[in-house]
FISE-305197 format. One record per residue: x, y, z of N, C-alpha, C in turn; residue in three letters. Coordinates in pm, whole numbers, plus 50000, padded with zeros to 5 digits. Example, Ala and Ser with C-alpha at 12.3 -4.5 7.8 and 13.67 -1.06 7.14 Angstrom:
<vexlos>
513194943150780512304955050780513204967050780ALA
512854977550708513674989450714512905000350787SER
</vexlos>
This chain:
<vexlos>
266478727863125267388719663200268028727963310UNK
268228721863421268818728763537270258724163558UNK
271088732963615272458729063647272478719563766UNK
273268709263754273458699563863274948698263888UNK
275338698364012276738697464049277148682864069UNK
278238679064006278848665964028279958668464131UNK
279638666464257280518670664366281908664664360UNK
282028652564314283358646164311284298653064213UNK
283758660664119284578667964023284828682464063UNK
284118687264163284148701464198285238704764299UNK
286178713464262287198717564357286698727764459UNK
285548733764433284888743064526285838753464586UNK
286508760464501287388771264544286758784564503UNK
286298792064599285548804364571286318813964480UNK
287578815864504288358825464426288728820464287UNK
288628807564262288998801764133287808797864047UNK
286638797064104285458791964035284948802063931UNK
285118798563804284668807163695283138806863681UNK
282518796163724281068794763714280338805363797UNK
280898808863912280278819063997280178832563926UNK
281228836263855281238848963784280468848463653UNK
280288836563597279618835163467278108836763475UNK
277558834763592276098835463608275628849863598UNK
274658852663509274158866363495273148870463603UNK
272718860963686271708863863788272338862963926UNK
272398874263993272998874664127272248865364222UNK
273018856664288272458847664388271938834464334UNK
272008832264203271518819564149272518808264174UNK
273798811564180274848801864213275758808664315UNK
275998801764425276818807664531277758797264591UNK
278758802364657279708794264732279368795964879UNK
279318784864951279088785565096280198777965167UNK
280638783265276281638776565360280968764565426UNK
281638753265418281128740965477282328732965527UNK
282568733365655283748726865711283738711765692UNK
282588705965662282528691565640282818687965494UNK
282848697865405283188695265265284698693065256UNK
285148684965161286578681865151287498693965144UNK
287098704565075287948716365062287428728365140UNK
286488725965230285998736565318284858744965263UNK
284308741265149283178748565094282508740764983UNK
281368746064938280648739564830279858749764750UNK
279468745864632278688754064542277238749864553UNK
276328759764563274898756464566274158764964463UNK
273028759864418272198766664321270878770664385UNK
270388782564351269058786864391268208785564264UNK
267468774764253266708771964132265558781764110UNK
265148788864214264108799164196264668811064120UNK
265958813564130266608824664061267238820463927UNK
267588807863915268278802763797267408804163672UNK
268008809463563267298810763436267628799363340UNK
268438789763386268828778063307269588781863180UNK
270388792463188271138797263071272308788263034UNK
272858780963132273968771863105275338778263112UNK
275428791163142276728797863151277618791363256UNK
277068787463368277868781463475278488768363427UNK
277718760163357278238747363307279318749663201UNK
279118759563117280088762363011281418767263068UNK
281378774663177282588780563235283228772363346UNK
282568762063393283088754063503284418747463462UNK
285488750863532286828746163495287018731263523UNK
286208725363607286338711263639285288702463574UNK
284488708363485283358701163423282478694763530UNK
282328701763640281568696463753280088700363748UNK
279718709263658278318713363645277778707963513UNK
276688700563525276038694963407274618700363401UNK
274148702863280272768707163261271928694563241UNK
270958692563330270098680663322268648685063330UNK
</vexlos>
């Protein structure tokens, strides 16, 4: 199962996002600045790097990441 972001639940705050630090694979989950996003940024997944461990979903403070 791969992580999927439920954007309406995601606060997308780079400094507060526990999911970013929970991922054991560098670059599999990242924050990107996006001025069109409601809070100025968004979370993206690199599925080629993702090992589907589920750490990001377990640590997501907004329950915005679901494993599907």
